[in-house]
C-alpha positions, 0 to 999 in steps of 0.5 A: 500500500502506498502512502497516498492512497489505499490501493495495494502496491501491485509489485509488492503484493505480487512478491508477497503472493509469490512467497506465500505460494512458494511456502505452500508448495514447500509445505506440501512437498514436506508433507508428501516426503514425510508420508513417504518416509514414514511408509519406508520406515514402517516397512523396515520396522516390519522386516526387523520385527519379522526377523526378531520373531524368526530369531526368537523362534529358533533354538539357541546355541550351536548344538541346538541347530543340529549341525555337526559342522557348526562351530562357535568361532575360533578359540582364543588359543588357536593359531591359524 
């Protein structure tokens, strides 16, 4: 608005409108990307939960697996 009348200053009003439009577009993009990110996180958490359940259902220890060639790992004193 100019000091001499009540008519809006068109170039200044256009600049503000442009900024408001850009902010609205950024806000929309943030919402969309946030929703997509939450979907990906949910998928990964579901996979981790399934793996946790699978591991919890398996017998514990090397002998419980029933595989005679399964070793617990190298011993501290073994030289290779």
